[in-house]
C-alpha positions in Angstrom: -21.8 35.8 -59.6 -25.0 33.8 -60.6 -24.3 29.7 -61.2 -24.3 28.2 -64.5 -27.2 25.9 -65.3 -26.2 22.6 -67.0 -27.5 24.2 -70.6 -25.5 27.2 -70.4 -22.6 25.2 -69.2 -22.9 22.7 -72.1 -23.1 25.2 -74.8 -20.6 28.1 -73.1 -17.6 25.5 -72.4 -16.7 24.9 -75.9 -17.1 28.3 -76.9 -14.8 29.2 -74.5 -12.2 26.5 -75.4 -12.5 27.7 -78.9 -12.4 31.5 -78.3 -9.2 31.7 -75.2 -9.3 35.6 -75.6 -12.9 35.7 -74.9 -12.4 33.4 -71.7 -9.9 35.9 -70.8 -12.3 38.9 -71.2 -14.9 37.6 -69.3 -12.3 36.1 -66.1 -11.1 40.4 -65.9 -14.5 42.1 -66.8 -17.3 39.8 -65.2 -18.4 42.2 -62.1 -18.1 40.5 -58.8 -19.7 42.0 -55.9 -19.3 41.6 -52.2 -21.4 42.9 -49.4 -19.5 45.7 -48.0 -16.4 47.6 -49.3 -12.9 47.7 -47.7 -11.8 50.5 -46.2 -8.5 52.9 -47.7 -6.6 54.9 -45.6 -3.6 56.7 -46.7 -0.3 57.1 -44.5 -0.4 61.0 -44.9 -3.8 62.8 -44.6 -4.6 64.8 -47.9 -3.5 67.6 -48.8 0.3 66.6 -48.8 3.0 67.9 -51.2 3.5 66.6 -54.2 6.6 63.8 -54.7 5.6 62.7 -51.4 5.0 58.9 -50.7 2.3 57.6 -49.1 1.0 54.4 -48.5 -2.0 52.9 -48.6 -3.8 50.1 -46.3 -6.7 48.1 -47.6 -8.9 46.7 -44.7 -11.6 44.2 -45.5 -14.9 45.2 -43.8 -15.1 41.2 -42.3 -12.1 38.5 -42.4 -8.4 38.5 -42.1 -6.3 40.5 -44.3 -4.7 37.6 -46.0 -8.4 36.3 -47.1 -8.3 38.4 -50.0 -6.2 39.5 -53.3 -5.7 43.2 -53.8 -5.4 45.4 -56.7 -4.4 49.1 -56.4 -5.4 51.4 -59.2 -4.6 55.3 -59.6 -5.3 58.4 -61.6 -5.5 62.1 -62.0 -9.5 62.9 -61.5 -10.4 63.0 -65.6 -7.5 60.4 -66.7 -8.5 56.9 -67.1 -7.5 54.7 -64.2 -4.1 52.7 -64.5 -2.7 49.4 -62.4 -0.1 50.0 -60.6 -0.2 46.8 -58.7 -2.0 43.8 -60.0 -4.3 41.2 -57.8 -1.9 40.0 -55.2 -1.5 39.2 -51.2 -0.4 42.8 -50.5 -2.9 44.4 -48.7 -0.7 48.0 -48.6 0.6 49.8 -51.7 3.1 52.6 -51.8 1.9 55.7 -54.5 3.8 58.7 -55.3 2.9 61.4 -58.0 5.7 63.5 -59.1 5.0 65.1 -62.2 2.5 67.4 -61.0 -0.2 68.5 -58.1 -3.3 68.1 -58.6 -6.4 65.9 -57.4 -5.9 62.2 -57.6 -8.3 59.0 -57.1 -7.0 55.7 -55.7 -8.8 52.2 -55.7 -8.8 49.0 -54.5 -10.5 45.8 -55.2 -10.3 43.3 -53.0 -11.1 39.7 -53.9 -12.2 36.8 -51.6 -9.6 34.0 -51.9 -12.2 31.6 -51.9 -15.3 32.8 -53.2 -14.0 35.2 -55.9 -15.9 38.0 -55.0 -15.0 41.5 -55.0 -15.4 44.4 -53.6 -13.9 47.9 -54.3 -13.1 51.1 -52.3 -12.1 55.0 -53.9 -10.6 57.4 -52.0 -9.5 61.1 -53.4 -6.3 62.4 -52.7 -4.6 66.0 -53.2 -0.8 67.2 -53.9 0.1 70.5 -53.2 3.0 72.2 -54.7 6.0 72.9 -53.8 6.8 76.1 -55.0 6.6 79.6 -52.9 5.3 82.1 -55.2 7.6 82.8 -57.7 10.5 80.4 -55.8 11.4 77.0 -57.3 12.5 74.5 -54.4 14.6 71.9 -54.0 14.0 68.8 -51.8 15.2 65.5 -50.9 13.6 62.4 -51.3 13.4 59.1 -50.0 16.7 58.0 -51.8 20.1 59.9 -50.5 21.4 60.2 -54.3 17.9 61.6 -55.8 16.8 65.0 -55.2 13.2 66.4 -56.5 12.9 69.8 -58.5 9.9 71.9 -58.5 9.5 74.8 -60.6 6.9 77.3 -61.5 4.5 76.4 -63.8 5.1 77.3 -67.4 3.3 78.7 -70.6 1.3 76.0 -72.7 2.9 75.0 -76.0 6.6 75.3 -74.4 8.8 72.3 -72.4 11.1 72.6 -69.4 14.1 70.7 -68.4 16.1 70.9 -65.4 20.0 71.7 -65.4 22.5 70.8 -62.4 26.2 70.8 -62.0 28.7 69.8 -59.5 31.0 72.2 -58.0 34.1 70.4 -59.9 31.6 71.3 -63.7 29.9 67.8 -64.0 27.0 68.7 -65.7 23.7 66.8 -66.5 20.3 67.5 -67.9 16.8 66.2 -67.4 14.7 65.4 -70.2 12.3 67.7 -71.3 8.7 67.6 -70.3 5.8 69.7 -71.9 4.4 72.5 -69.3 1.0 71.8 -67.9 -1.6 74.8 -68.1 -1.2 76.4 -64.4 0.5 73.1 -62.9 4.2 73.1 -61.2 7.0 71.4 -62.5 8.9 68.3 -61.1 11.8 66.8 -61.7 13.7 64.1 -60.6 17.7 65.0 -60.5 19.7 61.8 -60.6 22.9 60.7 -61.6 24.6 62.4 -58.0 27.5 61.4 -55.8 26.9 61.3 -52.6 28.0 64.3 -50.4 28.6 66.7 -53.2 27.0 70.3 -53.5 25.0 70.4 -56.9 23.6 73.9 -58.4 20.0 73.4 -60.5 18.2 75.6 -62.6 15.2 75.4 -64.8 15.4 76.3 -68.5 12.0 77.0 -70.1 12.1 76.5 -74.2 9.2 78.5 -75.7 9.9 77.5 -79.2 11.6 80.6 -79.5 14.0 81.5 -76.9 15.4 79.5 -73.8 14.8 81.5 -70.4 16.7 80.3 -67.2 15.6 80.2 -63.9 16.8 81.0 -60.5 19.3 78.6 -59.6 19.4 76.8 -56.8 21.8 74.6 -54.5 21.7 71.3 -52.2 24.6 69.0 -51.0 23.3 65.2 -51.0 23.6 62.6 -48.2 25.7 60.0 -47.6 25.6 56.4 -49.4 24.1 53.9 -46.1 23.7 50.9 -48.3 26.2 48.0 -48.2 27.6 48.2 -51.8 29.8 46.3 -53.9 33.1 47.9 -54.6 34.3 49.3 -58.4 37.7 49.6 -59.0 38.7 51.4 -62.0 41.5 48.9 -63.7 42.2 51.0 -66.8 41.5 54.7 -66.4 38.5 55.7 -69.4 39.9 58.1 -72.4 39.1 61.8 -71.6 36.7 61.5 -74.9 34.9 58.2 -74.4 31.4 58.9 -74.3 28.3 57.4 -72.4 29.7 58.6 -68.9 27.1 56.3 -66.8 28.1 52.3 -66.1 24.4 51.0 -64.7 25.9 47.8 -63.0 22.9 45.5 -62.7 24.5 42.9 -60.8 23.4 39.9 -59.1 23.5 38.7 -55.6 24.6 41.8 -54.6 22.7 45.8 -55.1 22.4 47.0 -58.1 24.1 50.5 -58.9 25.6 53.1 -61.3 29.0 54.7 -61.1 30.3 57.5 -63.6 33.4 56.6 -65.5 35.8 57.2 -62.0 34.3 54.6 -60.8 32.1 56.8 -57.9 28.6 55.7 -57.2 26.1 57.9 -58.4 23.1 55.7 -57.9 21.9 52.2 -56.7 18.7 50.4 -55.9 17.8 51.1 -52.5 15.7 48.1 -51.3 17.1 44.2 -51.2 18.9 43.6 -54.4 16.7 42.4 -56.9 17.2 38.7 -58.4 17.2 40.6 -62.2 17.7 44.0 -62.8 16.9 43.7 -66.3 16.6 47.1 -68.6 16.2 50.8 -68.8 13.0 51.8 -69.8 13.9 55.4 -70.3 12.4 58.5 -69.0 13.9 57.2 -65.8 12.5 53.5 -65.1 13.8 50.3 -64.8 12.7 47.2 -65.1 13.3 44.4 -62.0 11.8 40.9 -61.2 11.9 39.4 -57.3 12.3 35.8 -56.9 11.0 33.9 -53.7 12.9 30.9 -53.1 9.9 29.1 -51.5 8.6 29.1 -54.9 4.7 30.6 -54.0 3.9 31.7 -57.3 2.1 34.9 -56.1 5.3 35.7 -54.5 7.0 36.1 -58.2 7.2 39.7 -58.8 7.7 41.6 -62.1 7.6 45.2 -61.2 8.7 48.7 -63.0 10.1 51.4 -60.7 11.4 54.7 -60.8 14.6 56.5 -59.5 14.0 56.5 -56.0 13.2 52.7 -56.3 9.8 52.8 -56.0 7.1 50.4 -58.2 5.0 52.6 -60.5 3.5 48.9 -62.1 4.0 45.5 -60.4 2.4 42.0 -61.0 3.1 38.6 -60.1 3.2 35.1 -61.6 -0.1 33.9 -59.7 -1.9 36.6 -61.0 -0.2 36.3 -64.8 -1.0 32.5 -64.3 -4.8 33.2 -64.0 -4.7 34.4 -67.4 -2.9 32.0 -68.8 -5.1 29.2 -67.2 -8.1 31.5 -69.3 -6.8 31.4 -72.2 -6.1 27.6 -72.1 -1.6 28.2 -71.4 0.7 26.6 -69.0 1.5 28.2 -66.1 4.7 29.7 -65.2 6.7 28.9 -62.1 8.4 32.7 -61.9 9.9 35.0 -63.9 13.1 35.2 -64.8 16.4 37.4 -66.3 14.6 39.6 -68.8 11.5 42.1 -69.3 12.0 45.3 -71.2 9.3 47.6 -72.7 8.3 46.6 -76.6 8.2 49.3 -79.6 4.1 49.0 -78.8 4.5 50.0 -75.3 3.7 46.6 -74.4 6.1 44.9 -71.7 7.8 41.1 -72.6 8.8 38.9 -69.6 10.4 35.6 -69.8 8.9 32.9 -67.2 9.8 29.6 -66.5 7.7 26.6 -67.5 7.8 22.7 -65.9 6.6 19.9 -67.7 7.2 16.0 -66.2 8.4 14.3 -69.2 8.6 10.2 -69.5 10.8 8.8 -72.4 11.8 11.9 -73.6 15.3 13.7 -71.9 16.0 9.7 -71.0 14.3 6.9 -69.7 12.4 7.6 -66.3 10.2 10.2 -65.6 12.1 14.2 -65.7 11.0 17.6 -64.8 11.8 19.2 -67.5 12.4 23.5 -67.5 11.6 25.5 -70.4 10.5 29.0 -70.7 7.7 31.0 -72.2 7.5 34.7 -73.5 4.8 36.6 -72.3 3.5 40.1 -73.5 1.8 42.4 -70.8 -0.5 45.6 -71.8 0.5 48.9 -69.6 -2.1 47.6 -67.5 -0.6 44.2 -67.1 -3.0 42.1 -68.8 -1.7 39.3 -71.0 -2.2 39.8 -74.6 0.2 37.1 -76.2 2.5 34.4 -75.1 4.8 31.8 -76.7 5.9 28.5 -74.6 9.0 26.7 -75.6 7.9 23.3 -75.3 4.9 23.8 -78.3 7.7 25.3 -80.8 11.1 23.6 -79.8 11.7 19.9 -79.9 12.4 18.5 -76.5 13.9 15.5 -77.2 17.4 18.2 -77.9 19.1 17.9 -74.7 20.8 21.5 -73.1 24.1 21.3 -74.7 26.0 20.6 -71.9 23.6 18.3 -69.9 22.6 20.9 -67.2 20.6 20.7 -64.3 19.1 23.2 -62.4 21.4 24.4 -59.2 20.5 26.5 -56.5 20.0 30.2 -57.8 20.4 29.5 -61.3 16.9 28.7 -61.9 13.6 30.3 -61.0 12.2 28.2 -58.1 10.9 24.9 -58.7 6.9 23.5 -58.4 6.6 20.1 -59.7 9.9 18.5 -58.4 13.5 19.1 -56.5 15.6 19.3 -59.5 15.0 19.2 -63.3 17.0 19.4 -66.5 17.6 23.2 -67.1 16.5 22.8 -71.0 16.4 25.8 -72.7 17.4 28.8 -70.2 16.2 31.6 -72.0 18.1 34.7 -70.6 17.3 37.6 -73.0 14.5 39.0 -75.4 15.2 41.7 -78.0 12.6 43.8 -80.1 13.9 42.8 -83.6 13.5 45.3 -86.4 10.5 44.2 -88.2 8.2 43.5 -85.3 9.3 39.8 -84.4 11.0 38.8 -81.1 14.4 36.9 -80.8 15.4 34.6 -77.8 18.4 34.1 -76.3 18.1 29.8 -75.3 21.6 29.7 -73.7 21.3 25.9 -72.9 20.5 25.1 -76.3 23.4 27.4 -77.8 20.8 29.3 -79.9 19.2 32.8 -81.2 15.8 32.1 -81.9 13.7 34.5 -84.1 10.0 33.8 -83.4 6.8 35.4 -85.4 5.4 38.2 -82.8 4.6 40.3 -85.7 3.8 42.9 -83.4 1.4 41.1 -81.7 -0.2 39.5 -84.4 1.7 36.6 -84.6 0.8 33.0 -84.2 4.7 32.2 -82.4 6.1 30.2 -85.3 10.0 29.8 -85.4 11.3 31.9 -88.0 14.9 30.9 -88.0 17.5 29.7 -85.9 21.2 30.9 -85.0 24.2 29.0 -83.8 25.6 25.6 -84.0 22.9 23.5 -85.4 20.7 26.1 -86.6 19.5 28.1 -90.0 22.7 29.6 -90.7 25.6 28.9 -92.5 28.6 30.8 -90.8 32.0 32.4 -92.4 34.4 31.9 -91.5 33.4 28.5 -90.3 35.5 26.9 -87.7 34.4 24.5 -85.1 35.2 27.4 -82.2 33.5 29.8 -84.3 30.2 29.7 -83.0 29.3 31.4 -79.8 27.9 29.1 -77.2 26.0 29.9 -73.8 25.4 33.4 -75.2 24.2 36.2 -73.2 22.2 39.5 -74.5 22.1 39.4 -78.5 20.7 43.1 -79.3 21.1 44.5 -82.7 23.5 47.5 -83.3 22.1 50.7 -83.1 20.6 52.1 -86.5 21.0 48.6 -87.8 18.8 46.0 -89.1 21.5 43.1 -89.9 24.4 43.4 -87.6 23.5 41.5 -84.0 25.7 41.8 -81.1 26.8 38.6 -78.8 28.6 37.8 -75.8 30.1 34.4 -76.5 30.1 33.1 -72.8 32.0 30.4 -74.5 31.1 27.5 -72.1 31.1 24.4 -74.9 34.7 25.6 -76.2 35.7 25.5 -72.3 34.3 22.3 -71.8 37.3 21.4 -74.0 39.9 24.1 -74.0 40.6 24.8 -70.3 42.4 28.0 -71.5 39.3 29.4 -73.9 38.0 32.8 -73.2 34.7 34.6 -73.6 34.2 36.8 -76.5 32.5 40.0 -77.6 30.7 39.3 -81.1 29.3 40.6 -84.1 27.5 38.6 -86.8 26.4 40.2 -89.5 23.1 38.5 -91.0 21.6 37.6 -94.1 18.1 36.5 -93.3 17.0 35.7 -96.7 19.8 33.5 -97.4 20.7 32.2 -94.0 24.2 33.3 -93.9 26.0 34.9 -91.3 29.3 36.6 -90.8 31.5 36.8 -88.0 32.8 40.5 -88.4 33.7 41.2 -84.8 35.5 38.3 -82.7 36.9 40.4 -79.8 38.9 38.3 -77.2 37.9 39.7 -73.4 41.0 37.5 -71.9 38.7 36.1 -69.1 36.3 33.5 -69.1 32.8 34.5 -67.8 30.9 31.3 -66.9 27.9 32.8 -67.2 25.8 36.4 -67.6 27.3 39.1 -69.3 26.2 42.2 -72.5 26.9 43.5 -74.9 26.6 47.4 -76.6 27.6 50.0 -79.3 28.9 52.9 -78.1 28.3 56.4 -79.7 32.0 56.5 -80.7 32.1 53.3 -82.3 33.6 51.4 -79.7 31.9 48.0 -77.9 31.0 47.7 -74.4 31.1 43.8 -73.5 30.8 42.7 -69.8 32.6 39.6 -68.8 30.1 39.0 -65.5 31.0 36.3 -63.9 34.6 35.4 -63.2 35.9 32.6 -61.0 36.3 34.5 -58.3 32.5 35.8 -58.5 33.5 39.3 -59.5 32.4 41.2 -63.0 34.8 43.0 -65.2 33.3 45.1 -68.1 35.5 46.9 -70.7 35.6 49.3 -73.9 36.7 47.8 -76.6 38.5 50.0 -80.1 37.4 48.8 -83.5 40.9 47.1 -83.4 39.9 45.0 -80.7 41.8 46.7 -78.1 40.5 46.9 -74.6 41.3 50.2 -73.8 38.6 51.0 -70.5 38.2 48.3 -67.9 35.8 48.2 -64.8 36.1 45.6 -62.5 32.7 44.8 -59.7 33.5 42.8 -57.1 30.0 41.2 -57.4 28.6 38.9 -60.8 27.5 41.5 -63.0 24.4 40.4 -64.9 24.2 43.1 -67.2 26.6 46.2 -67.6 25.3 49.2 -69.6 26.6 52.6 -70.9 24.2 55.3 -70.3 23.9 58.8 -71.4 22.2 59.6 -67.8 20.1 57.8 -65.5 16.9 59.0 -67.7 18.1 57.0 -71.1 17.5 53.7 -72.2 20.4 51.5 -73.8 21.8 53.4 -76.6 19.8 51.9 -79.6 16.7 50.3 -77.5 14.2 50.2 -79.7 
């Protein structure tokens, strides 16, 4: 890359400062070249069967592997490339294609960590069908509780799904997929119990009739992972809906069970720091933290049902883009990531500032938060920094400081004031964002405006905020809350898990609560319409959900014995179904199946 002369430097730098998006565009688009491209080798020779996991290894033409950052992209030939794994330290990349066979292209870009020079290499790869003539097939995957069903091609304009059933009659369906001309159809079968025989067949809908294919059977393997024990404390009523319980545990493997507590899925690798939200279509978001603090090892990923990352970036790569935009850096991702209605991804990152005379007379490391929005190719397209919009003189309501495993890895000091502690993002019906700040006891609405907003705070909900509460009693407001979410099909009923730490600080018998607030944003009034006493005190974590039968599912996720208890509460506020997990449960969601998002997700 040519160096700027003095004239160009003097004139271009003020322009880039004034137009930070131009700076980012130059960072992403400037063609840097290196002398020799790296090599790119697959773990399995081409061609191979569709659905197989292929590990690609990039080897620099010169120099050590750890002297470069690597980005991996892939595409079906004739389609645009998509980033699977953005620039980071790993020179390997696990890839699979489970939709259709065909011809594909894999690309690696290797960027010299010192010079910034980039070289690329591409390799073609062919995936073959698993079907034999007119016969479908069932194959095992890398996950013992997930199978791959491969069916023959179906007519264009039609659609196909797979129905699978256990011998005891539990029936599930995959989502429909549109038929692709001349290409076999492939489906993950998930939500399966271990060592159980399943029968499966394809169903084709041509718009006029349904055609069922041959029935195949397969028996799942055993669970080999160390999973926390699930105990049913109060059995589910026979008519209760949403038969899958997704337990997004912390400090233990994330898993899903049926309503009887039997494991039907689990995250197959080392437990994530946070499993955040199901994205739908059988993918999920997760966050991995490195306690040693290296930003390049703080990972955000979207992964599929077999646990394979299909989209991944890291804080180091995001910080490069934030720097080009004139923004502060983050130390790690934490607590929440979700897909927004516009297809972009919102995630929370930690931001540190050394402040003097703000949260005490001396200099102190203050930990705040940033909301970062990424496009589907993991480019930063919008951000919001608490230090720019909230008053840092307003201390954490209980004076919290960072404890081990309670904050993202710190960069500036050994400890920090845990000022905001953001723990959730919610897409509001009007295109803006809600952010839950646990240590401020506030849910804040931010002007996002579907990516066009300026980040102004529109309102603050909670004690000392902008709303008048009815009934107005000293203990009505939530504190140290989690998972504010609008009820399905509602624009004004907001569910909140009230952990109740502020009440507990003065009342040792105070319990956590599941709450619903009716909001009038114009009048700035909030009416507490549901206030279910959970009968338990969850000092942290938790979640909320309204089920399709009108009942609520609340998670008291961190009890004094480090277990979590989730329960279904009827409209009268009575618990009718409870489940205990022998680990803290960050969030617990009831799902229609392993392919669906949480009910009411926008």
